[in-house]
N, C-alpha and C positions, 0 to 999 in steps of 0.2 A: 365446964361440964354442961353439955347440951342435952336438953330434954326433948324427946320426940313428942309431937302432939298426940294426944290420946285419940283413939279411933272415934269416928263419928257414931253417935248413938243410932240404934235402929229406928226406922221410921215407924210411927204409930199407925194404927189401923186406919184412922181418918186420912192421914197423908198418903198411905198406900192406895186408898180409894180414889183420892184426887189424881194420883199418878195414872191409875188405870182408866179413869174417865178421860184424862187428857190424851193418853195414847189411843184410846178408842175413838175419840173425837177426831184426832189427826188421821187415823186410818180411814174413818168414814168420809172425811172431807176429801182426802186424796183419792179414795175409791170413787167418789162422786165425780170429781173433776176428770179422772181418767175415763170413766165410763161415759160421761156426758159429752166431753169435748174431744176425747181421744177416739172413741168408738161411735160417737153420735147416737148414743142410746138415750132416748128422751125420757124414759120412765125410771130414771135412777134417783129420783128425789126420795125414794124410800130409805136410802142410806142416810140422808140428812135427817129425815124424820126419826129414824132409829137413834141417831146421835142425840137429837134433842130430847127424845123420850127417855132413853136409857141413861144418858149423862145429865140431862137437865133436871129431871125429877129429883134425884138425890141432892143436887145443888140447890134447887128451889126449896126443898124441905129443910135443909140446913139454914138457908136464908130466912125462912119463915120462923124457925126457932130463934134466930138472932133478933128478928123484928119483934117477936113476942116478948123477948127480954129487954127490948128498948134499944138495941144496938143497930143503928142505921149507919150505912156508909156507902161507898161506891159500889160495893157488892150488891146492895139492894137495887141500885139502878140497873145493874147487869141482869138481875133476876127479872125486873120489869121488861127489859129489852128482850129477853128470851121469850117471855110470854107474848109480847107484842109481835115478835118475828113469827111465832107460830100462828097467831091469829091472822096476820097479814100474808101468810104463806110465803114468807121470805126465809126459807129453810136454810139456805147457805149462810145468811147473816146470823141466824139463831145458832147454828152449829159452830160458827166462828166464835161467837160470844161464849158458848159452853167451853170451847177450847181455851179461850183467854182466861176465863174465870177459874177453871180447874187447874190450868197450867200455872197461873199466878199463885194460887193457894199452895200448890205442890212446891214451887220454888221458894215461897215464903217459909214453909215448914222445913225445907232443907237448909235454908239460911239460918233459921233459928237453931236447928240441931247442930249445925257447923259452928255457930258462934258459941253455943253453950259447951261444946266439947273443947274449945280453945280456952275457955275460962276455967 
């Protein structure tokens, strides 16, 4: 008698937010690359700044809460990298870090949901 695996539980609000941030960062980065290199539009950095501000601020706030609770990890270094990229006007690097951080957290929450549904 074979049991079919139970359905994967729905994503929490926090993981949905990470998914939207990751997708928004991906769209912003691709939009920048297409407009800057495809159409030679030199004023397209506003897309990357929007990614850093709209996606990076919620990530930095959650990292600040973790740091306040004494939880330091690689995510903390990513937060410092986002701030540094913004200060040094390296917007593409900052947007890529936002994509990596939010995408990693979204994948991690999916893996946890998937593993708990199997158990």
